[in-house]
C-alpha positions in Angstrom: 6.5 -20.1 -4.9 6.4 -22.2 -1.8 10.1 -22.4 -1.7 10.5 -18.6 -2.0 7.8 -18.1 0.6 9.4 -20.4 3.2 12.8 -18.8 2.6 11.4 -15.4 3.0 9.5 -16.2 6.2 12.6 -17.9 7.6 14.8 -15.0 6.9 12.2 -12.6 8.8 12.0 -14.8 11.8 15.5 -16.3 11.9 16.6 -12.8 12.2 15.2 -10.0 14.2 13.2 -8.0 11.6 10.0 -10.0 11.9 9.9 -9.8 15.7 10.8 -6.1 15.7 8.1 -5.2 13.3 5.6 -7.4 15.3 6.7 -5.8 18.6 6.7 -2.3 17.1 2.9 -2.6 16.1 2.0 -4.3 19.4 3.7 -1.7 21.5 1.7 1.1 19.9 -1.4 -1.0 20.0 -0.9 -1.5 23.6 -0.3 2.1 24.4 -3.3 3.5 22.6 -5.4 0.6 23.9 -4.4 1.7 27.5 -5.1 5.3 26.7 -8.2 5.1 24.6 -10.0 2.0 26.0 -8.9 1.3 29.6 -7.9 4.8 30.8 -10.4 6.5 28.5 -13.3 4.1 29.4 -14.1 3.6 25.6 -15.2 0.1 24.6 -14.5 0.8 20.9 -11.3 -0.9 19.9 -11.7 0.3 16.3 -10.7 3.9 17.7 -7.4 2.4 18.8 -6.9 1.0 15.3 -7.7 4.3 13.8 -5.2 6.0 16.0 -2.3 3.7 15.3 -2.7 3.6 11.4 0.3 6.0 11.4 2.6 3.1 12.3 2.4 2.1 8.6 4.5 5.1 7.8 7.4 3.4 9.6 6.6 -0.5 9.4 5.9 -0.7 5.6 9.2 1.1 4.4 11.3 -1.0 6.9 9.5 -4.3 6.0 9.3 -4.0 2.3 12.9 -2.2 1.5 14.8 -5.5 1.5 12.3 -7.6 -0.5 13.7 -7.3 -3.9 16.2 -4.2 -3.6 18.5 -6.5 -1.6 18.4 -9.2 -4.1 19.4 -6.8 -6.8 22.2 -5.3 -4.8 23.6 -8.6 -4.0 23.2 -9.9 -7.5 21.3 -12.9 -6.2 18.4 -11.8 -8.5 20.2 -13.6 -11.3 19.8 -16.8 -9.4 16.0 -16.1 -9.3 15.9 -15.5 -13.1 17.6 -18.9 -13.6 15.2 -20.9 -11.4 12.5 -22.9 -13.2 9.7 -20.7 -11.7 7.8 -17.9 -13.0 8.7 -14.4 -11.7 5.0 -14.0 -10.7 5.6 -16.7 -8.2 8.8 -15.0 -6.9 6.9 -11.7 -6.3 3.9 -13.5 -4.8 6.2 -15.6 -2.6 8.0 -12.6 -1.2 4.6 -10.7 -0.8 2.9 -13.4 1.1 6.0 -13.7 3.5 5.4 -10.0 4.3 1.8 -10.6 5.0 2.7 -13.3 7.5 4.9 -10.9 9.4 1.9 -8.4 9.3 -0.5 -11.1 10.2 1.3 -11.8 13.4 0.6 -8.7 15.4 -2.9 -8.6 13.6 -3.9 -12.0 15.2 -2.6 -11.0 18.6 -4.7 -7.8 18.3 -7.6 -9.9 17.6 -7.6 -10.9 21.3 -8.1 -7.3 22.5 -11.8 -7.0 21.9 -12.3 -10.2 23.7 -10.3 -8.7 26.7 -12.2 -5.5 26.5 -15.5 -7.2 26.5 -14.8 -8.2 30.1 -15.0 -4.3 31.0 -17.8 -3.3 28.9 -19.9 -3.9 25.8 -17.9 -4.3 22.7 -19.3 -4.4 19.2 -17.5 -7.4 17.9 -18.7 -6.8 14.4 -17.2 -3.2 14.2 -14.0 -4.1 16.0 -13.2 -7.1 13.8 -14.3 -5.4 10.6 -12.0 -2.6 11.4 -9.2 -5.0 12.3 -9.8 -6.8 8.9 -9.6 -3.4 7.2 -6.5 -2.5 9.1 -4.8 -5.6 7.8 -6.0 -4.8 4.2 -4.6 -1.3 4.5 -1.2 -2.8 5.5 -1.3 -5.3 2.6 -2.2 -2.6 0.2 0.8 -0.4 1.4 3.1 -3.3 1.4 2.3 -4.0 -2.4 3.3 -0.4 -3.1 6.6 -0.9 -1.1 7.2 -4.2 -2.9 7.0 -2.4 -6.3 9.4 0.5 -5.2 12.0 -2.2 -3.9 11.7 -3.9 -7.4 12.7 -0.8 -9.1 15.7 0.2 -6.9 19.0 -1.5 -5.8 19.5 0.4 -2.5 17.5 -0.5 0.5 17.9 3.0 1.9 16.5 4.6 -1.2 13.7 2.0 -1.3 12.7 2.7 2.3 12.9 6.5 1.7 10.8 6.5 -1.5 8.3 4.1 0.0 8.0 6.5 3.1 7.3 9.4 0.7 4.7 7.4 -1.1 3.0 6.4 2.1 3.0 9.7 3.5 1.3 11.1 0.3 -1.4 8.4 0.6 -1.6 9.3 4.4 -2.2 12.9 3.8 -3.9 12.7 0.3 -7.3 13.5 1.6 -6.1 16.5 3.5 -4.0 17.8 0.6 -7.1 17.7 -1.7 -8.3 20.7 0.3 -5.4 22.7 -1.1 -5.9 21.8 -4.8 -7.6 24.4 -6.9 -11.2 23.6 -7.9 -10.8 25.4 -11.3 -11.5 23.3 -14.2 -8.2 24.2 -15.9 -6.2 23.1 -12.9 -7.9 19.8 -12.9 -7.2 19.4 -16.5 -3.5 20.2 -16.1 -3.2 17.9 -13.2 -4.9 14.9 -15.0 -2.6 15.5 -18.0 0.5 15.4 -15.7 -0.8 12.2 -14.4 -1.2 10.7 -17.7 2.5 11.7 -18.6 3.6 10.2 -15.3 1.9 7.0 -16.2 3.5 7.1 -19.6 6.9 7.5 -18.1 6.3 4.5 -15.8 5.1 2.5 -18.8 8.3 3.4 -20.6 10.7 2.5 -17.8 9.0 -0.8 -17.5 8.6 -1.6 -21.3 11.5 0.6 -22.8 9.2 1.0 -25.6 9.0 4.8 -26.4 6.4 4.3 -29.1 3.9 2.8 -26.7 4.5 5.3 -24.0 4.1 8.2 -26.5 0.8 6.7 -27.9 -0.4 6.2 -24.4 0.3 9.9 -23.4 -1.1 11.2 -26.7 -4.4 9.1 -26.4 -4.8 9.9 -22.7 -4.2 13.6 -23.1 -6.2 13.8 -26.2 -9.2 12.2 -24.5 -8.9 14.7 -21.6 -8.9 17.7 -24.0 -11.9 16.2 -25.9 -13.8 15.8 -22.6 -12.9 19.2 -21.3 -14.0 20.8 -24.6 -17.3 18.9 -24.5 -18.1 19.9 -20.7 -15.4 21.9 -18.9 -17.8 22.3 -15.9 -17.3 18.6 -15.1 -13.7 19.3 -14.5 -14.4 21.8 -11.6 -12.9 20.3 -8.5 -12.6 16.9 -10.3 -8.8 16.4 -9.3 -9.6 16.9 -5.6 -12.5 14.5 -5.8 -10.2 12.0 -7.4 -7.5 12.5 -4.7 -10.2 11.8 -2.0 -11.5 8.6 -3.7 -7.9 7.3 -4.2 -7.1 7.9 -0.4 -6.5 4.3 1.1 -6.5 5.7 4.6 -10.0 7.3 4.1 -11.4 3.9 3.1 -10.1 2.3 6.2 -11.7 5.0 8.4 -15.0 4.0 6.9 -14.8 0.7 8.8 -13.8 2.4 11.9 -17.1 4.3 11.6 -19.0 0.9 11.6 -19.7 0.5 8.0 -18.2 -2.8 6.3 -17.6 -1.2 2.8 -17.3 -3.8 0.2 -16.1 -1.3 -2.4 -13.2 -0.5 0.0 -12.3 -4.2 0.1 -12.6 -4.3 -3.8 -10.4 -1.2 -3.9 -7.6 -2.6 -1.7 -7.6 -5.9 -3.7 -7.3 -4.1 -7.0 -4.6 -1.9 -5.6 -2.7 -5.0 -4.5 -3.2 -6.8 -7.9 -2.0 -3.6 -9.9 1.2 -3.3 -7.7 2.1 -6.9 -7.8 1.7 -6.9 -11.6 3.8 -3.9 -11.8 6.4 -5.7 -9.6 6.4 -8.6 -11.9 6.8 -6.4 -15.0 9.7 -4.6 -13.2 11.6 -7.9 -12.7 10.6 -9.1 -16.3 12.2 -5.9 -17.7 15.4 -6.5 -15.8 15.6 -10.1 -16.7 15.6 -9.5 -20.3 17.7 -6.2 -20.2 20.6 -8.2 -18.7 
């Protein structure tokens, strides 16, 4: 893993990508710090972090698109399969390298509350709690981008699909307001999610029996629950969308609440998508 990690970090900073990502984040951080904190006379640095969260819509697809898709395009993934290391080490090494790129501007931004404290009273607990959550949010989104990169061979396709995924996560809470609150609509939406999960399972395992059994058991369980208490499904899908919103959990930190459940949620999301990335590589390894 260490060799993969060093190679990836070197590729980011021997080229321009690592510096460009760091500069991109810092430029917007500087602009919004000037507008919110200095010109607006607010000592709350967490407001700046909340305002610049949208930069992940651009930074994450660009940073993650080449991680595994480029290996597949150039056929260098065959070398990775031949190395005496586990594929989990490959995925973890690439992921940690992306975190290093994200950590560079985050650590520089850690100086901002100290600078702002010279002009007013700054709540360091809230500011650094929000900065920690800002980094976790980026780490979570990068794990999603890494998985998408693992199932594509084209960098542009990986970037576009990741952009769509991050956009959905960004607007998920707002989109929940447009979801029907009828119980039957929630049941239908949940059944479609089960089918989607079964399709992903089939793509990763190429085992139609397991995928069909998963879909049958999941949909069957939903139908049983719906028959037992249909009222519980009223507005359920909209509530699930709100709970799954990674950005809303970040805004909790901005409000001054250090939410441990959000930290667990982010770490769980990271673990799930890293696991899926490993399974995607394993599938390709044994299919060739």
